[in-house]
C-alpha angles and dihedrals in degrees: 000000000000117000091242091058092050089051092050092051093046090050090052090051091053091049090052090049092050091052091060115108108274141163097212139033093258122058116254122232093260088052091051088053090057092054097095089057092052098047128068122228096269092048092049092051091047092051092049090050091050092050092049091047091051091050090048093052090048092050091047090051092050091047092048090050090049091051091047095056097040139057129216111239133175116278131200119259145056135093126262114207125193138183115229128190110230133019133270120250109154118027086187128116092220096052105029089102114155097338104115094198090055092047094048094054093039089056090058097043101041135045131199138213086266135021140186115248127216092277092053095253120142110240135168116269118165085008111079091199141328143214130214129206119239093252092053093238102103128059125183118196124198110204131219113257100203098068126113131180121247089260092056099257119134121256119227145148093291089069092052092047091049094048096053092040089055091046091057094041109101090211089070089056094210113177087221095061098095093058090059099055113128095027122120118198123196137171115235096180139329092293104028131078127183124201121192123195127204088221131013115263121199091205098045098113090056088067092059094075086086111123114256115233127215112256092204089062105035099030090074093052120091108247092228091055096049093114091058098050119119088223089074089072098025100043130183114212143147096243130118094271133043133206116273109162147314134211131218134202123233090273094056096256119141109247101172139011125195131201129187126214113267105238090197098050107146094225091051133286112288117250094226110080100204140011122201123187123202119199130224137175100231139026091244091057091049092051091048089056089058094047089050091054097247095121140023096218144029118214094218137359129190119246095249090058096053097098092043091054092048092050088055092059100266125133107224111215112206104208122190111234126183095244127118138178124222143168106246117203122218100206092184093068102041127054090196094053091047086072108090090206091058091052090048091050090051089052090052091048093053115101101201094175090059090053093049093049101039100040105024100031087235093301089120127063123221112245135196103188143053086240115064121234097250096047131094111271100025110151119218092189101057114114118264133191111229115206113273124147090191092056090046092053092047091051091053092046091053089049087054095244100143137162098234096160092048095232093131094255123098120227140185140186106243121207112312095345115133095205125054120252117229118234090245137130142156121253114206128193141150125280090251101134097232092049092048089053091046090054091051092050092048089051090055093046095049095043088060089069095046104272122133113217127189117199128214127177128195138178113265093254093048090047094051098043104031102032115018100038095053090034093237100162140093093206128003127202104206143135135245129198123217133192123247085256096040126220104192090177093097092055103039113023113109090235088068096061094097120102094266092046126092099229093117094174090053084230117185119183128147090206093052093044092052093048093048093049092048092047090055093053098039114130095203134047090234093057092044090053092047092054093045089053089056089050091052091049090056092048092049091050097047099037097208088165142011112238109216118173147332111224119215116238106247113213117181118205130168115254090242089072107082138178097055108144105155115132111162123040133179094202134007092260089063089075084087093059092118098026093136088065096054116103143182101186133053138195132192124242133181116272 
């Protein structure tokens, strides 16, 4: 029945009621009791509806007024659950290594002298402040005095001294040890640490995000038995969350790991009460756990699953991470790739935008340099090679690589050779699906300008041990990870060409070496940036690699989890940079 009709009927009912015998202008209670006898069914229903509507309007007015004079703010409580790919083994800053599950949990349990905030800026953490000598070789750190370990013990300089002493002790076998050679650490007093370097290092403070370990726990454990200690799985730290429990399956594998909020955290107790991680073998399994309602977040999703995650109610955070993928050329194994003009032509024939759009659904950005655009030292003036098949073909023609037999592959007689050499090489990458597809697309792009490309894919372990370590590749599609304050020395200095080094292009340039060495020892940001610009100029000139793209880190979290503000990360575990500000519950307070 239309609202107007209900109102008419209700009005009629009221008129009837008012016509009842009465002594006053307002009906008495006995008269009210007689009302059902006076009204017919429709009138009674209309009156009830009117009363309910009146109550509803009154309640809405009260609620609106309440909302108007109060604000919703985060409240303490709730449990955040997340699916991780992998399984924890060492919740230990010295041993976390390349295991992402270890590093994720370690980042929540431990804290370092410095940390990276949500914007990706390096800021003091356990260090209250610091001072640096004029020559850049001496650092003095003044520690916070209000910090306690999860077990209630007080934190002080002895813990810092122990941690870095253990790091540099070969018996602990930390994979980070080599990066700390030439550093002397000494305790000045209970709250002051001094570190002295043999040579200044522009990126030294970045290393101080390492989690500090409690001396009263680890000092009693034999260094050679560190991997067997219970404290690796039941850690004691100073971070925002503390160990609660973990669960195993019948085969001994860790299936879940729970942390509780640290009520004594020096930056303020986290809002979220508990965090539980569940572990899976593959990204697809982790995403399925979210879709099935088992977890509120997924540590990482692949680009092709982004829309699927969003349709399932997740908000996908696209975090910039200093990681890029390139094709590295081994000029020692391929006569064709030893020609700088061939490498330049390949760069010109590479459509990076097509790769970013077709394979990564525009969740990756095309790059042209070994230093990413948002990092310290990026040069905007270094030469780039915009996509142009015509320019690529012209470059190859000038270099006398021509398809004389019309078989679609260019060839050329090199030096004193009697037979022509085909413009052909093998591109090797991992069996990671998005890299396999990238390799296939590069093959198509390069073959359009007369280059024959053979593709080979290997598992990550096979690739590292059987291909990269012995340098058995013509061209390698692979990724490299930088720091927020990048040190490209380890990837591009000629001293890193050996099998254990990371110079995958086997690049050897006196100009680049000099710039990299000077950038490392620069005592000012301006000088560091000037030297890194010279390094990028050398790379752009010599084209030892083609820089392709930097993929965003895709982190899927349910919309019910709020307060996430992180933007730039140096590693996946940095997504928890502002974890103490995340919240699941709210309360209202007066404005």
